[in-house]
C-alpha positions as CSV (number, residue, x, y, z in Angstrom):
1,M,0.0,0.0,0.0
2,N,1.2,3.5,-0.8
3,P,1.0,6.4,1.6
4,P,-1.5,9.2,0.8
5,K,-0.4,11.6,-2.0
6,D,0.5,14.5,0.3
7,A,2.6,12.3,2.6
8,A,4.3,10.7,-0.4
9,G,5.9,14.1,-1.0
10,C,7.7,14.0,2.4
11,P,10.8,11.7,2.3
12,A,11.0,11.6,6.1
13,L,7.5,10.1,6.3
14,R,8.0,7.7,3.4
15,N,10.8,5.9,5.3
16,Y,9.4,6.5,8.8
17,D,10.7,4.1,11.4
18,P,9.2,4.6,14.9
19,F,11.8,2.3,16.4
20,E,14.9,4.2,15.2
21,S,17.0,5.2,18.2
22,S,17.2,8.9,17.6
23,H,13.4,9.0,17.0
24,L,12.8,7.1,20.3
25,A,14.9,9.7,22.1
26,D,13.2,12.7,20.5
27,P,10.2,12.0,18.2
28,Y,8.7,15.5,18.3
29,P,10.5,17.1,15.3
30,L,9.3,14.3,13.0
31,W,5.9,14.3,14.5
32,S,5.6,18.0,14.0
33,E,6.5,17.5,10.3
34,A,4.0,14.7,10.1
35,Q,1.2,17.1,11.2
36,E,1.7,19.1,8.1
37,H,0.5,16.1,6.1
38,A,-2.5,13.7,6.2
39,P,-2.3,10.5,8.3
40,F,0.1,8.3,6.4
41,Y,1.1,4.6,6.0
42,A,4.5,3.8,7.4
43,E,5.7,1.0,5.2
44,K,8.6,-0.1,7.4
45,A,6.3,-0.4,10.4
46,G,3.3,-1.8,8.6
47,F,0.7,0.6,10.1
48,W,-1.0,3.9,9.6
49,V,0.1,6.9,11.7
50,V,-2.3,9.5,13.1
51,T,-0.6,12.5,14.7
52,R,-3.0,15.5,14.6
53,Y,-5.0,16.4,17.7
54,A,-8.3,16.5,15.9
55,D,-7.6,13.3,14.0
56,V,-6.6,11.5,17.3
57,L,-9.9,12.6,18.8
58,Q,-11.8,11.3,15.8
59,V,-10.2,7.9,16.2
60,T,-10.6,7.6,20.0
61,R,-14.3,8.7,19.9
62,D,-15.4,6.3,17.1
63,T,-15.1,2.8,18.6
64,K,-17.2,1.3,15.9
65,T,-14.8,2.2,13.2
66,F,-11.6,2.0,15.2
67,S,-11.8,-1.2,17.2
68,S,-9.6,-2.0,20.2
69,R,-10.2,-5.8,20.0
70,E,-6.8,-6.4,18.3
71,S,-4.9,-3.6,20.1
72,L,-2.6,-6.2,21.8
73,N,-0.7,-8.2,19.3
74,F,1.6,-10.9,20.7
75,K,3.3,-13.9,19.2
76,P,1.4,-17.1,19.8
77,V,1.8,-18.9,23.1
78,P,4.7,-21.3,22.9
79,A,3.5,-24.9,22.5
80,E,5.2,-26.0,25.8
81,L,3.2,-23.3,27.7
82,R,-0.2,-23.9,26.2
83,P,-1.4,-26.2,29.0
84,R,-0.7,-23.4,31.5
85,L,-2.1,-20.7,29.2
86,P,-5.2,-22.3,27.6
87,H,-6.8,-18.9,27.0
88,G,-3.7,-17.1,25.8
89,F,-1.7,-14.5,27.7
90,P,-3.5,-13.1,30.7
91,Q,-3.2,-9.4,29.7
92,A,-4.8,-10.3,26.3
93,Y,-8.0,-11.9,27.8
94,P,-11.0,-9.6,27.2
95,S,-10.6,-6.6,29.4
96,L,-10.6,-2.8,29.4
97,I,-7.9,-2.1,26.8
98,N,-8.9,-4.7,24.2
99,T,-12.7,-4.7,24.0
100,D,-15.3,-2.5,22.4
101,P,-18.7,-1.4,23.6
102,P,-21.0,-2.9,24.9
103,E,-18.6,-5.5,26.3
104,H,-16.1,-2.8,27.4
105,A,-18.9,-0.9,29.3
106,R,-19.8,-4.0,31.3
107,I,-16.2,-4.6,32.4
108,R,-15.5,-0.9,33.0
109,K,-18.6,-0.5,35.2
110,I,-17.1,-2.9,37.7
111,A,-13.5,-1.6,37.4
112,N,-14.8,2.0,37.9
113,R,-16.0,1.0,41.4
114,T,-12.4,0.1,42.4
115,L,-10.5,3.2,41.4
116,T,-12.8,6.0,42.6
117,P,-11.4,9.4,43.6
118,R,-12.4,8.6,47.2
119,Y,-10.4,5.3,47.1
120,V,-7.4,7.1,45.7
121,E,-7.7,9.7,48.5
122,K,-7.8,6.9,51.0
123,M,-4.5,5.5,49.5
124,L,-2.5,8.7,49.9
125,P,-1.0,7.9,53.3
126,S,0.1,4.5,51.9
127,I,1.6,6.1,48.8
128,E,3.6,8.5,51.0
129,R,4.8,5.7,53.3
130,I,6.0,3.6,50.4
131,A,7.7,6.6,48.7
132,N,9.5,7.6,51.9
133,R,10.6,4.0,52.5
134,L,12.2,3.9,49.0
135,I,13.9,7.2,49.4
136,D,15.2,6.1,52.8
137,A,17.1,3.3,51.0
138,F,19.3,5.7,48.9
139,V,19.0,9.1,50.4
140,D,22.5,8.9,52.0
141,D,24.2,7.7,48.8
142,G,24.2,11.1,47.1
143,R,23.6,9.5,43.7
144,A,21.2,6.9,42.2
145,D,19.6,5.6,39.1
146,I,16.2,7.0,40.1
147,V,14.4,4.7,37.6
148,S,15.4,1.4,39.2
149,R,15.6,2.8,42.8
150,F,12.3,4.8,42.8
151,A,10.3,5.3,39.6
152,V,9.8,1.6,38.9
153,P,9.3,0.1,42.4
154,L,7.0,2.9,43.6
155,P,4.0,2.2,41.4
156,V,4.4,-1.6,41.3
157,T,4.5,-1.7,45.1
158,I,1.4,0.5,45.3
159,I,-0.5,-1.6,42.7
160,A,0.6,-4.8,44.5
161,D,-0.7,-3.4,47.8
162,F,-3.9,-2.3,46.0
163,L,-4.3,-5.9,44.7
164,G,-3.7,-7.4,48.2
165,V,-0.3,-9.0,47.2
166,P,1.8,-9.7,50.3
167,A,5.2,-8.0,50.6
168,S,7.0,-11.4,50.1
169,D,5.6,-11.7,46.6
170,Q,6.2,-8.1,45.4
171,D,9.6,-8.7,43.9
172,T,8.1,-11.5,41.8
173,F,5.2,-9.1,40.8
174,Q,7.8,-6.6,39.6
175,R,9.4,-9.2,37.4
176,W,6.0,-10.3,36.0
177,S,5.1,-6.7,35.3
178,D,8.5,-6.0,33.5
179,D,8.2,-9.2,31.4
180,A,4.6,-8.5,30.5
181,F,5.5,-5.1,29.1
182,L,8.6,-6.4,27.4
183,M,6.5,-8.8,25.3
184,A,5.2,-5.8,23.3
185,N,8.7,-5.2,22.0
186,P,8.6,-6.3,18.3
187,T,12.3,-6.9,18.2
188,L,12.3,-9.5,21.0
189,D,14.3,-12.7,20.3
190,D,12.7,-16.1,20.8
191,E,14.6,-17.0,24.0
192,T,13.6,-13.8,25.7
193,F,10.0,-14.1,24.5
194,F,9.8,-17.6,26.0
195,A,11.1,-16.4,29.3
196,C,8.5,-13.6,29.3
197,A,5.8,-16.0,28.3
198,T,6.8,-18.3,31.2
199,S,6.3,-15.3,33.5
200,M,2.8,-14.8,32.1
201,A,2.0,-18.4,32.9
202,E,3.2,-17.8,36.5
203,L,1.1,-14.6,36.7
204,N,-1.9,-16.4,35.4
205,E,-1.6,-19.2,37.9
206,Y,-0.9,-16.8,40.8
207,L,-3.9,-14.6,40.1
208,G,-6.1,-17.7,39.5
209,A,-5.2,-19.0,43.0
210,R,-5.7,-15.6,44.6
211,I,-9.2,-15.2,43.0
212,A,-10.2,-18.6,44.4
213,E,-9.1,-17.5,47.8
214,R,-11.0,-14.2,47.6
215,R,-14.2,-16.0,46.5
216,E,-14.1,-17.9,49.8
217,A,-12.8,-15.1,52.0
218,P,-13.1,-11.6,50.6
219,R,-10.7,-8.8,51.8
220,D,-10.5,-5.1,51.3
221,D,-8.5,-5.2,48.0
222,L,-9.0,-4.9,44.3
223,L,-9.5,-8.6,43.6
224,S,-12.3,-8.9,46.2
225,R,-14.0,-5.9,44.8
226,L,-13.8,-7.2,41.2
227,I,-15.3,-10.5,42.4
228,H,-18.0,-9.4,44.8
229,E,-19.1,-5.8,43.9
230,T,-21.1,-7.1,40.9
231,D,-24.6,-8.2,40.0
232,D,-25.6,-11.1,37.9
233,E,-25.7,-9.1,34.6
234,S,-22.2,-7.6,35.0
235,R,-20.4,-10.4,36.8
236,L,-16.9,-10.9,35.5
237,S,-15.5,-14.3,34.6
238,N,-12.2,-15.5,36.1
239,E,-10.4,-14.7,32.8
240,E,-11.8,-11.1,32.8
241,I,-10.8,-10.6,36.4
242,I,-7.3,-11.9,35.6
243,S,-7.0,-9.7,32.5
244,T,-8.3,-6.6,34.2
245,T,-5.9,-7.1,37.1
246,A,-2.9,-7.9,34.8
247,Q,-3.6,-4.8,32.7
248,L,-3.8,-2.6,35.8
249,L,-0.6,-4.1,37.0
250,I,1.2,-3.5,33.7
251,G,-0.4,-0.2,32.7
252,G,-0.3,1.2,36.3
253,N,3.3,0.3,36.7
254,V,4.9,1.3,33.4
255,T,2.9,4.5,32.7
256,T,3.6,5.9,36.1
257,S,7.2,4.9,36.1
258,D,7.7,6.7,32.8
259,L,5.8,9.7,34.1
260,L,8.1,10.0,37.2
261,G,11.2,9.7,35.1
262,N,10.0,12.2,32.6
263,I,9.1,14.7,35.3
264,L,12.7,14.6,36.6
265,I,14.2,14.9,33.1
266,V,12.0,17.9,32.3
267,L,12.7,19.7,35.6
268,L,16.4,18.9,36.0
269,S,17.4,19.7,32.4
270,D,16.4,23.4,33.0
271,L,17.3,25.3,36.1
272,D,14.4,27.7,35.7
273,R,11.9,24.9,35.6
274,L,13.4,23.3,38.7
275,R,13.4,26.6,40.6
276,Y,9.7,27.1,39.6
277,A,8.9,23.7,41.1
278,Q,10.8,24.5,44.3
279,D,9.4,27.9,44.7
280,H,5.8,27.0,43.9
281,P,4.9,23.8,45.8
282,D,1.2,24.7,45.3
283,R,1.7,24.4,41.5
284,L,3.0,20.8,41.4
285,T,-0.3,19.7,39.9
286,N,0.2,22.1,37.0
287,I,3.7,20.9,36.5
288,I,2.6,17.3,36.3
289,E,-0.1,18.1,33.8
290,E,2.3,20.0,31.6
291,V,4.8,17.2,31.7
292,L,2.1,14.8,30.6
293,R,1.6,17.1,27.6
294,Y,5.2,18.1,27.0
295,K,6.8,14.7,27.4
296,S,4.0,12.2,27.2
297,S,4.5,8.9,29.1
298,I,2.6,7.0,26.4
299,R,3.6,7.5,22.8
300,G,0.4,6.0,21.4
301,L,-1.9,2.9,21.2
302,F,-3.2,0.8,18.3
303,R,-6.6,0.5,16.7
304,H,-7.9,-1.6,13.8
305,T,-10.4,-0.2,11.2
306,T,-13.7,-2.1,10.7
307,R,-14.5,-0.2,7.4
308,D,-12.9,2.2,5.0
309,V,-12.7,5.6,6.7
310,E,-11.4,9.1,5.9
311,V,-9.2,10.7,8.6
312,G,-7.7,14.2,8.1
313,G,-7.8,13.8,4.3
314,A,-6.4,10.3,4.1
315,L,-8.6,7.3,3.2
316,I,-7.7,4.4,5.5
317,P,-9.0,1.0,4.3
318,A,-10.9,-1.5,6.3
319,G,-8.7,-4.0,8.2
320,A,-5.8,-1.5,8.7
321,T,-3.7,-1.1,11.8
322,V,-3.7,2.5,13.1
323,W,-1.1,3.9,15.5
324,V,-2.9,6.7,17.4
325,V,0.0,8.9,18.6
326,F,-1.1,10.7,21.7
327,G,2.4,12.2,22.2
328,A,2.2,13.9,18.8
329,A,-1.3,15.2,19.4
330,N,-0.1,16.8,22.6
331,H,2.4,18.9,20.5
332,D,-0.2,20.0,17.9
333,R,0.5,23.8,17.6
334,T,-3.2,24.4,16.6
335,V,-4.2,23.4,20.1
336,F,-1.1,24.2,22.1
337,P,0.7,27.4,21.0
338,E,4.5,27.0,21.1
339,P,4.2,23.3,21.9
340,S,8.0,22.8,22.5
341,K,7.8,25.4,25.3
342,F,7.3,24.0,28.8
343,D,4.6,26.2,30.3
344,P,2.8,25.0,33.5
345,E,0.7,28.2,33.3
346,R,-1.0,27.3,30.1
347,D,-4.7,28.1,29.9
348,N,-5.6,24.6,28.5
349,L,-3.3,22.4,30.7
350,T,-5.8,19.6,31.0
351,S,-6.6,19.5,27.2
352,H,-3.8,17.0,26.6
353,I,-4.5,13.4,25.6
354,A,-1.8,11.7,27.7
355,F,-4.3,9.3,29.2
356,G,-6.3,8.9,26.0
357,R,-9.9,10.1,25.5
358,G,-13.4,8.7,25.1
359,T,-14.5,5.2,26.0
360,H,-10.9,4.0,26.7
361,F,-9.8,6.9,28.8
362,C,-7.2,5.5,31.3
363,I,-9.0,4.2,34.4
364,G,-5.8,4.6,36.4
365,A,-5.3,8.3,35.7
366,P,-6.3,9.6,39.1
367,L,-4.0,7.1,40.8
368,A,-1.1,8.0,38.5
369,R,-1.6,11.7,39.2
370,A,-1.7,11.1,42.9
371,E,1.5,9.1,42.9
372,A,3.3,11.7,40.8
373,R,2.2,14.5,43.2
374,V,3.4,12.7,46.3
375,A,6.6,11.5,44.6
376,L,7.6,14.9,43.3
377,R,6.9,16.7,46.6
378,L,9.0,14.2,48.6
379,L,11.9,14.1,46.1
380,L,12.2,17.9,46.1
381,D,11.9,18.0,49.9
382,R,14.3,15.2,50.7
383,L,17.0,15.5,48.0
384,P,18.5,19.0,48.2
385,N,20.4,20.5,45.2
386,L,18.9,17.8,42.9
387,R,20.5,17.5,39.5
388,L,21.3,15.2,36.6
389,V,24.6,13.4,36.4
390,E,26.5,15.0,33.6
391,G,27.5,13.2,30.5
392,Q,25.0,10.3,30.7
393,K,23.4,9.0,27.5
394,M,19.7,8.3,27.9
395,S,18.2,5.3,26.1
396,Y,14.6,4.4,25.5
397,P,12.9,1.0,24.8
398,P,12.0,0.2,21.2
399,S,8.3,0.5,22.0
400,P,5.5,2.2,20.2
401,I,3.8,2.6,23.6
402,S,6.3,3.4,26.3
403,A,8.1,6.7,26.3
404,G,10.1,6.3,29.5
405,V,13.9,6.3,29.8
406,D,15.7,3.1,30.7
407,E,18.0,4.7,33.3
408,L,18.3,8.1,34.8
409,L,21.3,9.0,37.0
410,I,20.7,11.8,39.4
411,T,22.8,13.3,42.2
412,W,22.1,15.6,45.1
413,G,23.7,17.3,48.1
414,A,26.6,19.6,48.2
């Protein structure tokens, strides 16, 4: 298939490779160029790319035309693991991210009862306790990889607590979460994929056993609520509970980890931004919202077309894979003037699409925002003279979804 006529005139788009290392590190110049053209077909990647704000809204709002059913594409389950994964990988069972209405609405109705603003508010002391405990472990070192020491363990520990996972199992939960996300890497070799698939079999069995326990003896945790806060019409199957739980674990972990790393990159790479954050503790919410726009934690997600459809002047055929690039839409200059300028005083701060829009708006957004507020406040308070380690080269995973740095070295003190 050829790209649309106007995109064909742009050499950078004709050979667009979303997994090229320089693009992973800084995709915004090319995304800005893409917004001068219609959505286009990326031959190397094998999917259509939608970057304009208005076009992204069109796609996210039209769930009949742009289906989420095949949004998670994994290799087949290895033959040796099929007895342990008879329904496929747990994060790919029908759930929030990979269903369309009305099936999606039934599952979301139950999940919405678990992550209410009131419940997130109730979790704030626990979030602060976990964050302080993590900082305690490295505060005297004067230097740390903040990704591995803080940004990754904070959300996964919080989610594990939320699920009712005992502390003794949380390191294993971390590994399962990492392996689940790694499976989306299209360049993964067979040996690594098998190791990740084995982790998914372990996760599936673990959650299945915990669900059986909660059916007999409910607790005050997510699994119990997914099982018992239902009626006959909306009751979730075991597979739906496992998938919803797995997706909350994976999405709630990686998205928030990436957000925390991106906040520090944005603030520590510019002294004026850091001083603004230090001098305006009452504006931390604004800072986080602008980071979500300026350096989005999620690059984009996938949809599949159910019919021929026109988007922004391009005719996308039925059966096409469409990459909906939230990060690009958040730099659309028709919506955000001077998009490359970091401005926490913008009038339309919350107009960004970092958490998606419409039916599939991220259910964990309130929790991610709460974790980010607590984490940023504590890091600024407890790590004086915070700064980036000079000379480090930042690398990013070859993912069309994650936009978080692999490692981030920071230092503090005199």
